DSSP file (Angstrom, degrees, kcal/mol; ACC not computed):
  #  RESIDUE AA STRUCTURE BP1 BP2  ACC     N-H-->O    O-->H-N    N-H-->O    O-->H-N    TCO  KAPPA ALPHA  PHI   PSI    X-CA   Y-CA   Z-CA
    1    1 A X              0   0    0      0, 0.0     2,-0.2     0, 0.0     3,-0.0   0.000 360.0 360.0 360.0 143.8    0.0    0.0    0.0
    2    2 A X     >  -     0   0    0      1,-0.1     4,-2.3     4,-0.0     5,-0.2  -0.509 360.0-135.3 -74.8 136.6    1.2    3.5   -0.9
    3    3 A X  H  > S+     0   0    0      1,-0.2     4,-3.0     2,-0.2     5,-0.2   0.920 105.1  54.8 -50.7 -50.2    2.4    5.7    2.1
    4    4 A X  H  > S+     0   0    0      1,-0.2     4,-2.0     2,-0.2    -1,-0.2   0.892 109.7  45.1 -54.2 -45.0    0.5    8.7    0.7
    5    5 A X  H  > S+     0   0    0      2,-0.2     4,-2.2     1,-0.2    -1,-0.2   0.920 112.7  51.5 -70.2 -42.0   -2.8    6.8    0.6
    6    6 A X  H  X S+     0   0    0     -4,-2.3     4,-2.4     1,-0.2    -2,-0.2   0.922 111.2  47.8 -59.9 -44.3   -2.2    5.4    4.1
    7    7 A X  H  X S+     0   0    0     -4,-3.0     4,-2.1     1,-0.2    -1,-0.2   0.850 108.7  54.3 -64.4 -35.4   -1.6    8.8    5.5
    8    8 A X  H  X S+     0   0    0     -4,-2.0     4,-2.2    -5,-0.2    -1,-0.2   0.888 108.1  49.0 -65.5 -40.8   -4.6   10.2    3.8
    9    9 A X  H  X S+     0   0    0     -4,-2.2     4,-2.6     2,-0.2     5,-0.2   0.943 111.0  51.4 -65.8 -47.2   -6.9    7.5    5.4
   10   10 A X  H  X S+     0   0    0     -4,-2.4     4,-2.3     1,-0.2    -1,-0.2   0.890 109.3  49.4 -49.5 -45.5   -5.3    8.3    8.7
   11   11 A X  H  X S+     0   0    0     -4,-2.1     4,-2.4     2,-0.2    -1,-0.2   0.887 112.4  47.3 -67.8 -40.1   -6.0   11.9    8.3
   12   12 A X  H  X S+     0   0    0     -4,-2.2     4,-2.4     2,-0.2    -2,-0.2   0.880 110.9  52.4 -69.8 -35.2   -9.7   11.3    7.3
   13   13 A X  H  X S+     0   0    0     -4,-2.6     4,-2.6     2,-0.2    -2,-0.2   0.900 110.7  46.8 -64.3 -40.2  -10.1    9.0   10.2
   14   14 A X  H  X S+     0   0    0     -4,-2.3     4,-2.7    -5,-0.2    -2,-0.2   0.899 110.8  52.8 -67.0 -40.4   -8.7   11.7   12.5
   15   15 A X  H  X S+     0   0    0     -4,-2.4     4,-2.5     2,-0.2    -2,-0.2   0.933 111.0  47.4 -58.1 -48.6  -11.1   14.2   10.9
   16   16 A X  H  X S+     0   0    0     -4,-2.4     4,-2.4     2,-0.2    -2,-0.2   0.914 112.2  48.3 -61.4 -45.8  -14.0   11.9   11.5
   17   17 A X  H  X S+     0   0    0     -4,-2.6     4,-3.0     2,-0.2    -2,-0.2   0.889 111.2  51.3 -64.6 -38.5  -13.0   11.3   15.2
   18   18 A X  H  X S+     0   0    0     -4,-2.7     4,-2.9     2,-0.2    -2,-0.2   0.940 109.6  50.3 -63.7 -43.8  -12.6   15.1   15.8
   19   19 A X  H  X S+     0   0    0     -4,-2.5     4,-2.1     2,-0.2    -2,-0.2   0.922 112.7  46.0 -59.8 -43.2  -16.0   15.7   14.3
   20   20 A X  H  X S+     0   0    0     -4,-2.4     4,-2.7     2,-0.2    -2,-0.2   0.940 112.8  50.1 -62.8 -46.3  -17.6   13.1   16.6
   21   21 A X  H  X S+     0   0    0     -4,-3.0     4,-2.7     1,-0.2    -2,-0.2   0.910 109.4  51.2 -59.8 -43.3  -15.7   14.4   19.6
   22   22 A X  H  X S+     0   0    0     -4,-2.9     4,-2.6     2,-0.2    -1,-0.2   0.913 110.8  49.2 -58.9 -43.5  -16.8   18.0   18.9
   23   23 A X  H  X S+     0   0    0     -4,-2.1     4,-2.5     2,-0.2    -2,-0.2   0.923 111.1  48.6 -58.6 -46.1  -20.5   16.8   18.6
   24   24 A X  H  X S+     0   0    0     -4,-2.7     4,-2.8     1,-0.2     5,-0.2   0.911 112.3  49.4 -63.7 -41.6  -20.2   14.9   21.9
   25   25 A X  H  X S+     0   0    0     -4,-2.7     4,-2.8     1,-0.2     5,-0.3   0.944 111.7  48.6 -62.4 -45.3  -18.6   18.0   23.6
   26   26 A X  H  X S+     0   0    0     -4,-2.6     4,-2.7     2,-0.2     5,-0.2   0.943 114.3  46.3 -59.4 -47.7  -21.4   20.2   22.3
   27   27 A X  H  X S+     0   0    0     -4,-2.5     4,-2.9     1,-0.2     5,-0.2   0.948 115.1  44.8 -60.5 -51.6  -24.1   17.8   23.5
   28   28 A X  H  X S+     0   0    0     -4,-2.8     4,-2.4     1,-0.2    -1,-0.2   0.895 113.9  49.8 -64.1 -38.8  -22.6   17.3   26.9
   29   29 A X  H  X S+     0   0    0     -4,-2.8     4,-2.9    -5,-0.2     5,-0.2   0.904 111.2  49.9 -63.3 -40.9  -22.0   21.0   27.4
   30   30 A X  H  X S+     0   0    0     -4,-2.7     4,-2.5    -5,-0.3     5,-0.2   0.941 113.3  45.8 -62.4 -47.8  -25.6   21.8   26.3
   31   31 A X  H  X S+     0   0    0     -4,-2.9     4,-2.1    -5,-0.2    -1,-0.2   0.916 115.3  45.8 -61.7 -42.7  -27.0   19.3   28.7
   32   32 A X  H  X S+     0   0    0     -4,-2.4     4,-2.9    -5,-0.2    -2,-0.2   0.959 115.3  47.5 -66.2 -50.6  -24.8   20.4   31.6
   33   33 A X  H  X S+     0   0    0     -4,-2.9     4,-2.3     1,-0.2     5,-0.2   0.850 111.6  49.1 -60.1 -39.9  -25.5   24.0   31.0
   34   34 A X  H  X S+     0   0    0     -4,-2.5     4,-2.0    -5,-0.2     5,-0.3   0.905 114.1  46.1 -67.0 -44.2  -29.2   23.6   30.7
   35   35 A X  H  X S+     0   0    0     -4,-2.1     4,-2.4    -5,-0.2    -2,-0.2   0.904 113.3  50.3 -66.4 -40.7  -29.3   21.6   33.9
   36   36 A X  H  < S+     0   0    0     -4,-2.9    -2,-0.2     1,-0.2    -1,-0.2   0.905 114.8  41.0 -65.6 -43.6  -27.1   24.1   35.7
   37   37 A X  H  < S+     0   0    0     -4,-2.3     3,-0.4    -5,-0.2    -1,-0.2   0.817 120.1  43.2 -81.6 -27.4  -29.1   27.2   34.8
   38   38 A X  H  < S+     0   0    0     -4,-2.0     2,-0.3     1,-0.2    -2,-0.2   0.818 128.6  27.4 -82.1 -33.9  -32.5   25.6   35.3
   39   39 A X  S  < S-     0   0    0     -4,-2.4    -1,-0.2    -5,-0.3    -2,-0.1  -0.625  85.2-169.2-129.8  78.1  -31.6   23.8   38.5
   40   40 A X        -     0   0    0     -3,-0.4     2,-0.1    -2,-0.3    -3,-0.1  -0.283  26.0-110.4 -68.1 149.9  -28.8   26.0   40.2
   41   41 A X    >>  -     0   0    0     -5,-0.1     3,-1.9     1,-0.1     4,-0.9  -0.434  28.7-111.4 -74.6 154.2  -27.0   24.6   43.1
   42   42 A X  H >> S+     0   0    0      1,-0.3     3,-0.9     2,-0.2     4,-0.7   0.884 114.0  57.1 -63.1 -38.7  -27.6   26.2   46.4
   43   43 A X  H 34 S+     0   0    0      1,-0.2    -1,-0.3     2,-0.2     4,-0.0   0.560 106.7  51.4 -69.8  -2.5  -24.1   27.7   46.8
   44   44 A X  H X4 S+     0   0    0     -3,-1.9     3,-1.3     1,-0.1    -1,-0.2   0.680  91.7  73.5 -99.8 -20.6  -24.5   29.5   43.5
   45   45 A X  H X< S+     0   0    0     -4,-0.9     3,-1.8    -3,-0.9    -2,-0.2   0.819  82.4  71.3 -71.0 -29.9  -27.9   31.2   44.2
   46   46 A X  T 3< S+     0   0    0     -4,-0.7    -1,-0.3     1,-0.3    -2,-0.1   0.720  93.2  56.9 -62.8 -14.5  -26.3   33.8   46.7
   47   47 A X  T <  S+     0   0    0     -3,-1.3    -1,-0.3     2,-0.1    75,-0.2   0.534  82.2 106.0 -93.1  -5.9  -24.7   35.7   43.8
   48   48 A X  S <  S-     0   0    0     -3,-1.8     2,-0.1    -4,-0.2    76,-0.0  -0.426  80.0-106.7 -71.3 145.5  -28.0   36.3   41.9
   49   49 A X        -     0   0    0      2,-0.1    -1,-0.1     1,-0.1     4,-0.1  -0.365  24.5-121.0 -70.6 154.1  -29.3   39.8   41.9
   50   50 A X  S    S+     0   0    0     -2,-0.1     2,-0.3     2,-0.1    -1,-0.1   0.618  94.7  46.0 -74.7  -5.6  -32.4   40.3   44.2
   51   51 A X  S    S-     0   0    0      0, 0.0     2,-0.3     0, 0.0    -2,-0.1  -0.862  91.9 -97.9-132.3 165.1  -34.4   41.5   41.0
   52   52 A X        -     0   0    0     -2,-0.3     2,-0.6    73,-0.0    -2,-0.1  -0.626  31.2-140.0 -84.7 145.0  -34.9   40.5   37.4
   53   53 A X    >   -     0   0    0     -2,-0.3     3,-1.9     3,-0.2    72,-0.1  -0.904  24.0-112.5-106.4 128.4  -32.9   42.2   34.8
   54   54 A X  T 3  S+     0   0    0     -2,-0.6     3,-0.1     1,-0.3    -1,-0.0  -0.265  98.2  10.3 -57.4 136.3  -34.6   43.0   31.6
   55   55 A X  T 3  S+     0   0    0      1,-0.2     2,-1.0    72,-0.1    -1,-0.3   0.444  89.8 130.5  77.8   0.0  -33.3   41.0   28.6
   56   56 A X    <   +     0   0    0     -3,-1.9     2,-0.3    71,-0.1    -1,-0.2  -0.753  33.3 175.0 -91.8 101.9  -31.3   38.7   30.7
   57   57 A X    >>  -     0   0    0     -2,-1.0     3,-0.8     1,-0.1     4,-0.8  -0.812  39.5-134.1-111.8 146.5  -32.2   35.2   29.6
   58   58 A X  H >> S+     0   0    0     -2,-0.3     4,-2.0     1,-0.2     3,-0.6   0.827 103.5  70.8 -58.4 -33.1  -30.7   31.8   30.6
   59   59 A X  H 3> S+     0   0    0      1,-0.2     4,-2.2     2,-0.2    -1,-0.2   0.819  91.7  56.7 -54.4 -37.0  -30.6   30.9   27.0
   60   60 A X  H <> S+     0   0    0     -3,-0.8     4,-2.1     1,-0.2    -1,-0.2   0.900 110.1  44.9 -62.1 -41.3  -27.7   33.4   26.5
   61   61 A X  H <X S+     0   0    0     -4,-0.8     4,-2.5    -3,-0.6    -2,-0.2   0.827 109.8  54.2 -75.5 -29.7  -25.7   31.7   29.2
   62   62 A X  H  X S+     0   0    0     -4,-2.0     4,-2.2     2,-0.2    -2,-0.2   0.905 111.0  46.6 -66.6 -40.2  -26.5   28.2   27.9
   63   63 A X  H  X S+     0   0    0     -4,-2.2     4,-2.5     2,-0.2     5,-0.3   0.902 111.7  51.1 -64.5 -40.9  -25.2   29.3   24.5
   64   64 A X  H  X S+     0   0    0     -4,-2.1     4,-2.7     1,-0.2     5,-0.2   0.911 110.4  49.0 -61.9 -44.9  -22.1   30.8   26.1
   65   65 A X  H  X S+     0   0    0     -4,-2.5     4,-2.1     2,-0.2     5,-0.2   0.911 113.2  46.5 -64.2 -42.0  -21.4   27.6   28.0
   66   66 A X  H  X S+     0   0    0     -4,-2.2     4,-2.0     2,-0.2    -2,-0.2   0.947 116.4  43.6 -66.3 -49.3  -21.7   25.4   24.9
   67   67 A X  H  X S+     0   0    0     -4,-2.5     4,-2.6     1,-0.2    -2,-0.2   0.924 113.8  50.9 -64.9 -44.1  -19.6   27.6   22.7
   68   68 A X  H  X S+     0   0    0     -4,-2.7     4,-1.6    -5,-0.3    -1,-0.2   0.893 111.2  47.2 -62.6 -37.9  -17.0   28.2   25.3
   69   69 A X  H  X S+     0   0    0     -4,-2.1     4,-2.0    -5,-0.2    -1,-0.2   0.865 111.3  51.8 -73.1 -33.2  -16.6   24.4   26.0
   70   70 A X  H  X S+     0   0    0     -4,-2.0     4,-2.3    -5,-0.2    -2,-0.2   0.894 108.2  52.5 -64.2 -39.9  -16.4   23.8   22.2
   71   71 A X  H  X S+     0   0    0     -4,-2.6     4,-2.4     1,-0.2    -2,-0.2   0.887 107.1  52.1 -62.6 -37.2  -13.7   26.4   22.0
   72   72 A X  H  X S+     0   0    0     -4,-1.6     4,-2.5     1,-0.2    -1,-0.2   0.909 109.5  49.3 -67.7 -39.9  -11.8   24.6   24.8
   73   73 A X  H  X S+     0   0    0     -4,-2.0     4,-1.9     2,-0.2    -2,-0.2   0.920 112.5  47.5 -63.5 -43.2  -12.0   21.3   22.8
   74   74 A X  H  X S+     0   0    0     -4,-2.3     4,-2.3     2,-0.2    -2,-0.2   0.896 111.9  49.4 -64.0 -41.3  -10.8   22.9   19.6
   75   75 A X  H  X S+     0   0    0     -4,-2.4     4,-2.8     2,-0.2     5,-0.2   0.894 109.2  52.9 -67.4 -39.0   -7.9   24.7   21.4
   76   76 A X  H  X S+     0   0    0     -4,-2.5     4,-2.3     1,-0.2    -1,-0.2   0.955 111.5  46.1 -59.5 -45.7   -6.8   21.4   23.1
   77   77 A X  H  X S+     0   0    0     -4,-1.9     4,-2.0     1,-0.2    -2,-0.2   0.897 113.6  48.2 -67.7 -40.7   -6.8   19.7   19.7
   78   78 A X  H  X S+     0   0    0     -4,-2.3     4,-2.7     2,-0.2    -1,-0.2   0.857 110.3  52.8 -65.6 -36.5   -4.8   22.7   18.1
   79   79 A X  H  X S+     0   0    0     -4,-2.8     4,-2.5     2,-0.2    -2,-0.2   0.933 109.7  47.2 -66.3 -45.2   -2.3   22.7   21.0
   80   80 A X  H  X S+     0   0    0     -4,-2.3     4,-2.2    -5,-0.2    -2,-0.2   0.902 114.1  49.0 -60.2 -41.3   -1.6   18.9   20.5
   81   81 A X  H  X S+     0   0    0     -4,-2.0     4,-2.5     2,-0.2    -2,-0.2   0.894 111.3  48.7 -72.6 -38.7   -1.3   19.4   16.8
   82   82 A X  H  X S+     0   0    0     -4,-2.7     4,-2.3     2,-0.2    -2,-0.2   0.904 110.3  49.8 -67.1 -41.3    1.1   22.3   17.3
   83   83 A X  H  X S+     0   0    0     -4,-2.5     4,-2.2     2,-0.2    -2,-0.2   0.917 110.7  51.5 -61.4 -43.0    3.3   20.5   19.8
   84   84 A X  H  X S+     0   0    0     -4,-2.2     4,-1.3     1,-0.2    -2,-0.2   0.913 110.1  49.6 -56.8 -43.7    3.4   17.6   17.3
   85   85 A X  H  X S+     0   0    0     -4,-2.5     4,-2.3     1,-0.2     5,-0.3   0.855 109.3  51.3 -63.8 -35.5    4.5   20.0   14.6
   86   86 A X  H  X S+     0   0    0     -4,-2.3     4,-2.2     1,-0.2    -1,-0.2   0.880 106.7  53.7 -66.7 -40.8    7.1   21.4   16.7
   87   87 A X  H  < S+     0   0    0     -4,-2.2    -1,-0.2     1,-0.2    -2,-0.2   0.786 114.9  41.6 -63.9 -26.9    8.5   18.0   17.5
   88   88 A X  H  < S+     0   0    0     -4,-1.3    -2,-0.2    -5,-0.1    -1,-0.2   0.867 131.3  20.6 -82.6 -40.2    8.8   17.3   13.8
   89   89 A X  H  < S-     0   0    0     -4,-2.3    -3,-0.2    -5,-0.1    -2,-0.2   0.732  79.2-143.9-106.1 -27.8   10.2   20.6   12.5
   90   90 A X     <  +     0   0    0     -4,-2.2     2,-0.3    -5,-0.3    -4,-0.1   0.874  42.7 167.2  55.1  40.8   11.7   22.4   15.6
   91   91 A X     >  -     0   0    0     -6,-0.2     4,-1.0     1,-0.1     3,-0.2  -0.638  45.3-140.6 -86.3 139.8   10.4   25.7   14.1
   92   92 A X  H  > S+     0   0    0     -2,-0.3     4,-2.0     1,-0.2     3,-0.3   0.850 105.7  60.6 -65.4 -31.7   10.3   28.9   16.1
   93   93 A X  H  > S+     0   0    0      1,-0.2     4,-2.0     2,-0.2    -1,-0.2   0.895 101.5  53.4 -60.0 -41.1    7.0   29.6   14.4
   94   94 A X  H  > S+     0   0    0      2,-0.2     4,-2.1    -3,-0.2    -1,-0.2   0.813 105.0  53.5 -60.3 -35.7    5.6   26.4   16.0
   95   95 A X  H  X S+     0   0    0     -4,-1.0     4,-2.6    -3,-0.3    -1,-0.2   0.910 108.0  50.8 -67.4 -42.4    6.7   27.6   19.4
   96   96 A X  H  X S+     0   0    0     -4,-2.0     4,-2.2     1,-0.2    -2,-0.2   0.874 109.7  51.2 -67.0 -35.4    4.8   30.9   18.8
   97   97 A X  H  X S+     0   0    0     -4,-2.0     4,-2.6     2,-0.2    -1,-0.2   0.903 110.1  48.1 -63.7 -42.2    1.7   28.8   17.9
   98   98 A X  H  X S+     0   0    0     -4,-2.1     4,-2.4     2,-0.2    -2,-0.2   0.940 112.8  48.2 -63.0 -46.9    2.0   26.8   21.1
   99   99 A X  H  X S+     0   0    0     -4,-2.6     4,-2.5     1,-0.2    -2,-0.2   0.911 113.7  47.3 -62.6 -43.9    2.4   30.0   23.1
  100  100 A X  H  X S+     0   0    0     -4,-2.2     4,-2.8     1,-0.2     5,-0.3   0.925 112.3  50.5 -67.2 -41.7   -0.7   31.6   21.4
  101  101 A X  H  X S+     0   0    0     -4,-2.6     4,-2.1     1,-0.2    -2,-0.2   0.898 111.9  46.2 -66.5 -38.0   -2.7   28.4   21.9
  102  102 A X  H  X S+     0   0    0     -4,-2.4     4,-2.0     2,-0.2    -1,-0.2   0.940 114.5  48.4 -69.6 -44.3   -1.8   28.2   25.7
  103  103 A X  H  X S+     0   0    0     -4,-2.5     4,-2.2     1,-0.2    -2,-0.2   0.935 114.8  44.4 -60.8 -48.2   -2.6   31.9   26.1
  104  104 A X  H  X S+     0   0    0     -4,-2.8     4,-2.6     1,-0.2    -1,-0.2   0.859 111.8  53.6 -66.0 -35.0   -6.0   31.6   24.2
  105  105 A X  H  X S+     0   0    0     -4,-2.1     4,-2.2    -5,-0.3    -1,-0.2   0.857 106.9  51.2 -68.0 -35.1   -6.8   28.4   26.1
  106  106 A X  H  X S+     0   0    0     -4,-2.0     4,-2.6     2,-0.2    -2,-0.2   0.947 112.5  48.0 -66.8 -47.1   -6.3   30.2   29.4
  107  107 A X  H  X S+     0   0    0     -4,-2.2     4,-1.5     1,-0.2    -2,-0.2   0.960 115.1  43.1 -59.2 -52.8   -8.7   33.0   28.2
  108  108 A X  H  X S+     0   0    0     -4,-2.6     4,-0.5     1,-0.2    -1,-0.2   0.868 114.1  50.8 -65.9 -36.6  -11.4   30.7   27.0
  109  109 A X  H >< S+     0   0    0     -4,-2.2     3,-0.8     1,-0.2     6,-0.2   0.920 113.0  46.5 -70.8 -44.0  -11.1   28.4   30.1
  110  110 A X  H 3< S+     0   0    0     -4,-2.6    -1,-0.2     1,-0.2    -2,-0.2   0.712 112.7  49.4 -68.0 -21.1  -11.4   31.6   32.5
  111  111 A X  H 3< S+     0   0    0     -4,-1.5     2,-0.2    -5,-0.2    -1,-0.2   0.467  84.4 115.6 -96.0  -5.1  -14.3   33.0   30.6
  112  112 A X    <X  -     0   0    0     -3,-0.8     4,-2.3    -4,-0.5     3,-0.4  -0.492  66.6-137.1 -70.2 133.3  -16.2   29.6   30.6
  113  113 A X  H  > S+     0   0    0     -2,-0.2     4,-2.6     1,-0.2     5,-0.2   0.807 103.2  58.7 -57.8 -34.0  -19.5   29.8   32.6
  114  114 A X  H  > S+     0   0    0      2,-0.2     4,-2.1     1,-0.2    -1,-0.2   0.935 109.3  43.3 -62.9 -42.9  -18.8   26.4   34.2
  115  115 A X  H  > S+     0   0    0     -3,-0.4     4,-1.1    -6,-0.2    -2,-0.2   0.894 113.1  52.3 -67.5 -39.0  -15.5   27.7   35.7
  116  116 A X  H ><>S+     0   0    0     -4,-2.3     5,-1.8     1,-0.2     3,-0.6   0.943 113.7  42.8 -59.9 -47.5  -17.1   31.0   36.7
  117  117 A X  H ><5S+     0   0    0     -4,-2.6     3,-1.8     1,-0.2    -1,-0.2   0.823 105.2  63.9 -69.2 -30.8  -19.9   29.2   38.5
  118  118 A X  H 3<5S+     0   0    0     -4,-2.1    -1,-0.2     1,-0.3    -2,-0.2   0.784 102.5  50.8 -65.8 -24.7  -17.4   26.6   40.0
  119  119 A X  T <<5S-     0   0    0     -4,-1.1    -1,-0.3    -3,-0.6    -2,-0.2   0.162 127.7 -98.9 -97.5  17.3  -15.8   29.5   41.9
  120  120 A X  T < 5S+     0   0    0     -3,-1.8     2,-0.2     1,-0.3    -3,-0.2   0.591  82.9 121.4  85.4  12.9  -19.1   30.7   43.3
  121  121 A X      < -     0   0    0     -5,-1.8     2,-0.4    -6,-0.2    -1,-0.3  -0.699  42.7-159.8-104.9 161.1  -19.9   33.6   40.8
  122  122 A X        -     0   0    0     -2,-0.2     2,-0.3   -75,-0.2    -9,-0.0  -0.956  14.2-139.2-140.7 117.3  -22.8   34.1   38.5
  123  123 A X        +     0   0    0     -2,-0.4     2,-0.3   -10,-0.1   -62,-0.1  -0.557  34.6 164.9 -74.1 140.4  -22.7   36.4   35.5
  124  124 A X        +     0   0    0     -2,-0.3    -2,-0.0     1,-0.1   -67,-0.0  -0.989  45.4  35.0-148.8 160.3  -25.9   38.3   35.1
  125  125 A X  S    S+     0   0    0     -2,-0.3    -1,-0.1   -72,-0.1   -71,-0.0   0.555  80.1 109.7  79.2   8.4  -27.2   41.4   33.2
  126  126 A X    >   -     0   0    0      1,-0.2     3,-1.6     2,-0.1     4,-0.1   0.748  50.3-176.8 -93.3 -21.7  -25.1   40.7   30.1
  127  127 A X  T >  S-     0   0    0      1,-0.3     3,-1.9     2,-0.2     4,-0.3  -0.327  71.8 -12.0  58.6-143.0  -27.9   39.7   27.7
  128  128 A X  T >> S+     0   0    0      1,-0.3     3,-1.5     2,-0.2     4,-1.2   0.731 127.4  76.2 -64.4 -21.4  -26.6   38.6   24.3
  129  129 A X  H <> S+     0   0    0     -3,-1.6     4,-0.5     1,-0.3    -1,-0.3   0.611  77.6  76.9 -64.7 -12.1  -23.2   40.0   25.2
  130  130 A X  H <4 S+     0   0    0     -3,-1.9    -1,-0.3     1,-0.2     4,-0.2   0.865 110.8  20.3 -63.0 -35.4  -22.7   37.0   27.3
  131  131 A X  H <> S+     0   0    0     -3,-1.5     4,-2.1    -4,-0.3    -2,-0.2   0.555  99.5  88.1-115.2  -9.3  -22.0   34.8   24.2
  132  132 A X  H  X S+     0   0    0     -4,-1.2     4,-1.9     1,-0.2     5,-0.2   0.908  90.0  49.3 -60.4 -43.0  -21.0   37.2   21.5
  133  133 A X  H  X S+     0   0    0     -4,-0.5     4,-2.3     1,-0.2    -1,-0.2   0.869 109.9  52.4 -61.8 -34.4  -17.2   37.2   22.4
  134  134 A X  H  > S+     0   0    0      1,-0.2     4,-2.9     2,-0.2    -1,-0.2   0.882 106.0  54.7 -75.4 -30.1  -17.2   33.4   22.5
  135  135 A X  H  X S+     0   0    0     -4,-2.1     4,-2.1     2,-0.2    -1,-0.2   0.900 109.2  46.8 -63.9 -36.9  -18.8   33.4   19.0
  136  136 A X  H  X S+     0   0    0     -4,-1.9     4,-2.1     2,-0.2    -2,-0.2   0.888 112.7  49.9 -66.8 -37.8  -16.0   35.5   17.6
  137  137 A X  H  X S+     0   0    0     -4,-2.3     4,-3.1     2,-0.2     5,-0.3   0.956 108.1  53.1 -64.0 -45.6  -13.5   33.4   19.3
  138  138 A X  H  X S+     0   0    0     -4,-2.9     4,-2.4     1,-0.2    -2,-0.2   0.927 107.6  52.9 -51.5 -48.3  -15.2   30.3   17.8
  139  139 A X  H  X S+     0   0    0     -4,-2.1     4,-1.9     2,-0.2    -1,-0.2   0.911 110.7  46.3 -52.6 -47.9  -14.8   31.9   14.3
  140  140 A X  H  X S+     0   0    0     -4,-2.1     4,-2.2     1,-0.2    -1,-0.2   0.936 112.4  49.6 -58.6 -48.3  -11.1   32.5   14.8
  141  141 A X  H  X S+     0   0    0     -4,-3.1     4,-2.4     1,-0.2    -1,-0.2   0.817 106.6  55.0 -68.8 -29.2  -10.6   29.0   16.1
  142  142 A X  H  X S+     0   0    0     -4,-2.4     4,-3.0    -5,-0.3    -1,-0.2   0.951 108.6  50.5 -62.0 -47.9  -12.5   27.5   13.1
  143  143 A X  H  X S+     0   0    0     -4,-1.9     4,-2.7     1,-0.2    -2,-0.2   0.909 111.0  47.8 -53.9 -47.2  -10.1   29.4   10.8
  144  144 A X  H  X S+     0   0    0     -4,-2.2     4,-2.5     2,-0.2    -1,-0.2   0.899 112.1  49.1 -64.4 -41.2   -7.2   28.1   12.7
  145  145 A X  H  X S+     0   0    0     -4,-2.4     4,-1.8     2,-0.2    -2,-0.2   0.920 111.5  49.5 -62.5 -45.6   -8.5   24.5   12.6
  146  146 A X  H  X S+     0   0    0     -4,-3.0     4,-2.2     2,-0.2    -2,-0.2   0.934 112.4  47.6 -54.1 -53.2   -9.2   24.8    8.9
  147  147 A X  H  X S+     0   0    0     -4,-2.7     4,-2.5     1,-0.2    -2,-0.2   0.879 108.8  56.1 -60.8 -40.4   -5.6   26.1    8.3
  148  148 A X  H  < S+     0   0    0     -4,-2.5    -1,-0.2     1,-0.2    -2,-0.2   0.876 113.3  39.2 -63.3 -36.3   -4.2   23.3   10.4
  149  149 A X  H  < S+     0   0    0     -4,-1.8    -1,-0.2     2,-0.2    -2,-0.2   0.814 115.2  52.2 -78.4 -29.0   -5.8   20.7    8.3
  150  150 A X  H  <        0   0    0     -4,-2.2    -2,-0.2     1,-0.2    -3,-0.2   0.926 360.0 360.0 -73.6 -45.0   -5.2   22.4    5.0
  151  151 A X     <        0   0    0     -4,-2.5    -1,-0.2    -5,-0.2    -2,-0.2   0.389 360.0 360.0-107.8 360.0   -1.5   22.9    5.5
């Protein structure tokens, strides 16, 4: 069997596994976020404001949690890919990509609603601005993921 063909099949298998993994991450994050926002734990309730804020919907925070968790999964995949690239090439550019991925991963992890709630805080009053930054981040990460596969 030709090495190029074998490598292509490995790549398509990896792409399929990545797609399945991303779908599983999205479904689990959606279930967890929905359960968390609809049935909050007692130690999270003390951070809620004593009044309702107009335009503040739990849906925004569920979307934020799902997109943020998907961003973490994509960043972890990219980080592993960049470390593998550095091990093969020893390129300074690869080191830059690794540093960028780690910094971006720390940002996405710190802004994830699950992490915010784990430390006893509750975002409120953000409306659609709760998830818009995560959507922009997702767009940038999808471009990086596409470029990673293409080149």
